[in-house]
N, C-alpha and C positions, 0 to 999 in steps of 0.2 A: 321860086321857092320849091316847087315840085321837082324841078330839075336838080336842085341841090340835094333834096332827100333821095332821089334816085341814085345820084352819084355816091352818096354816103352808103346807101344800101349795097350798091354794087361793089364799093370798096371793101365793105365788111365781108361780103360774100367771098370776094377774091382772097381776102386775108385769111378767112377760115379755110378755104380750099388750100391755100399755100401752107397754112399751119398743119392741116391734115396730111399733106404730102411730106411735111418735114418731120413729123413724129412717127416713131415706130417702137414697138416693144419687143423685148427678147424674153422668151420663156426659159424657165430654169432647166428645161430638157433640151435646150438648143444652144448652138453657137450662131453668131451672126457675123458676116463679113460685109463691110461697107466698101463698095467699089466707087471709084471716081473716074469717070471717062474710061471704064474698062479695066482700070488698075486697082489692085488691092490697096485700100486706104487705111482700114482699121479692122481689127478682129475684136469682137465683143464676146466675152465669155460669162459675164455676170448678168443675171436677169434684171430687168427693170425697163424704165422709159428712156428712150434715146432720141437724138435729133440728127437729121442729115439735110444736106442741101438738096432741095427739090430740083428735078430736071437734070441735075449734074451728078448726083450720087444715087446709087441704088443698093439694095440690101439682099443678100441670099442667106438662107438659114440651113444649118446642118445639124443632124441629130447627134446629141452628145451621150445618149443612153447606150447601154451595152446591147449590141446587136448579135444575132445568131445566124450563122451560115451553116445550114444543114443540107447535106448532099441528098439529092432525090433518089439516086440509085447507088448501091454499094460499088465501090471501086475494086478492081482486081489487081492484086499485088503478088509478087513472086518471092518466096522465102529463100533462105540459103540452101535449102534442100531441093530447090527447083520445083516446089509445089505451089500451086495457085491457091490463094485465099481471097475471099470476098470480105471487104472491110467497110463497115458503115460507121461514119464518124461525123462530128460537128465541131464548129469553131465558135468561140465567143470573142468578139472584138469590139473596139470602139475608137472613135476619132479623138486624138489627143492634140493634134496640131492642125487646126482647120486651114490655115494658110498653105502649109505644105501639102495637105490633102487636096486642096483645090488646084495647086500648081501641078501635082503629080498625076492625078486622074481627072482633073477638070471638075471635081466635086461630084462626079458620077458614081453613085453607089454600085451600079452594075459593073462598072469597070474595076472598082475596088474589090468587089467580090471575086471577079475573074482572076485578078492578080493574087489575092489571098488563096484562092482555091488551087492555083497552079503551084504556089509556094508550098502549101501544106501537102499536096499530093506528091510533089517531088521529094519532100522530106520523109513522108511515110514510105515511099517506095525505097528510099535509101535505107531507112531503119529496118524495114521488113526484109530487105535483101541481105542483112547481116545476121538474121536470127532464124531459128528453126520454127516449125509449126507449133511445137510445145511452148516455146518462149512467147510467141505472139498470142497464143490462146490464153495462157494463164501466167506463166512464169515471169515474163519481163514486160507485161503490158503497161504497168505504171511507169516504168523507166522510159519506155518508148514515148508515152504521152508527154512526160516532162521534158525529155530531150527535144521532142518535136515542137513543143510550145516555145522553148528557148530559141531554137533555130528560126522558126517562123516569125517570132517577135522581132528578131534582128532585121529581117528583111522588111517586115511591115512598118518598122519605124521610118524607113526611107520614104514612105508615102504618107506619113503623119498618122499612122494607125498603131494601136497597141493590141497585141494578141493576149487576151486574158487567159484563155484555156483552150486546149485541144483535147477532145475526148473521143475515145473509140467505143462506140456503143455495142458493136457486135462484130465478131470475127467468125465467118462461116467457111466451110470447105465446099468447093463445087461438088456436084453430084458424083462425077467420075472419080474424084479424089476421096470423097467421104467413104465410099464402099471399101476401097483398099485400106484406108486408115482404120476403119472399124474392124476389118478382118485382122489387121496386124495387132490392134489393141486387144481383140478377143484372144488371139493366139498368145499374146504376151501374158494376159490374165490367166489363161489356162496353164501356161508354163509355171507361173508363180504359184498357182494353186497346187499343181502337181508337186512342186518343190516343197511347199508347206506340208502337204499330205505325207510325202516321204520322210521329211524331217520329223513330223509328228509320230509316224509309225516307228521310226528308229528310236525316238525318245521313249515311246510306249514300251518297246521291247527292252530297252535299257532299264526302265523303271520296273518292268515285270521281272526281269532277270535278277535285279537287285532285291526285289521283294522275295523272290523264291530263295535267294541265297540267305537273306535274313531269316526267312522261315525255317530253313534247314538248320541254321546256326542256333536259332531259339529252341527248336525241337531237340537238337543234340545237347544243348546246355541243360534243358529241362530234364531230359532222360538221364544225363550225368548226375544232376542234382538229386533226381528221384532215386537213382540207384545208390547214391551215397547215403541219402536218408534211410532208404530201405536196409542198406547194409548196417548202418548204425543201429537201426531198430532191431534187426535180427541179432546183432551182437549184444545189445542190451537185453533182449529177450532170452538169449542163450545164457547170458550171465545171471539173469534172474532165475531161470530154471536151474542152473547149476547151484546157485546159492540156496534155493529152496530144497533141492535134492540133498545137498550136504547137511542141511539142518535136520531133515527127517526123511531119509530115503524111503522108508516104508509107506509113509503118507503120500509122498510124491508118486510112488509106483501105483498106489491105490487110486489117486486122483487121475492119473493118466489112463488107468484101466476103465474108470467110470466114463471118462470122455470117449474112450473107444467104444464102450457099450452104447452110449447115447448116439454116436455117429453111425453105428452099425445097425441099430434097431429103431430108426425114426418112424417107420410105418409098420402097420400090422402084417403086411404081406412080405416084409423083408425076410430073406432066408440066407443063412450062412452055414457052410459045411466045413467043419473042423473035426479033428480027432477028439474023442472024449477026454483023453488025458492031456490035452493041449494046455499050455500056460494061459491061454486067452480066458479060460473059465476059472482061473486060480482063485480069485476072490469070491466068485459065486459058490465054489465048492467049500471054501472056508466058511462062508456065511451059512451054507446049508448045514455043515457039521456043527457050527456053533449053535444053530437053531435046535438041532437034535438034543444037544446037551442041556439047553436051558428051557426049551419049550416042551420037551417031552419028559 
């Protein structure tokens, strides 16, 4: 009886061990490849519980997440101007065909990174060699990254990998190149500044000359109008005087003499020297004689 119980227990234990060796799970972040006697038997891309033949089949897992390949040190590239630039970049990639990935690089991520790094560096070297420093620094950076991603992706598909993105983080100039570039930029900025100053000075002189011309024109027109108004006033005054004189010549002569007296003797200290029989005292003499007749 005891021997039968031991056999049953041993059989159950062996069955549990066999079952444990037959069951495996696939995480949603992984691919699984089932090998049978060293050959690829099945590729499992869906997460869940799966079975395999123990001792005959084995399973390897590969990451299906987006991976990042970031260069440790900037790479040196040469532009179309034969200038060296230091480029710091990174690549986003992922496995899309686990079977081809295993066949191409043996499922070794380090080998895959080496292959992708060589592809990306060769493509960047080609793209930078067709462009100037200005283009790679600002002008055509987006185009370089897009073209580089497309080219690298075509090659990466051969090993079961997709290139999602190629990004240039920074483009620097070597120290020996930076100084000459900065001096050239400074000289260029000074040239542009001098041109702007000279254009501004010429424009200012033009505006000033135009303003002086307008000023002279305005003054001349104002003087012309003033003289015209003054002449019209003098003519009207002369006409008024003539009309008044014609109406009463004696009164007009008397009024003008009174005005002359007032203008000549404004202050007590005013002195005028004339002959006693001058016409200037005509109305004073008449006033005096008239006073003798009536006052005395």
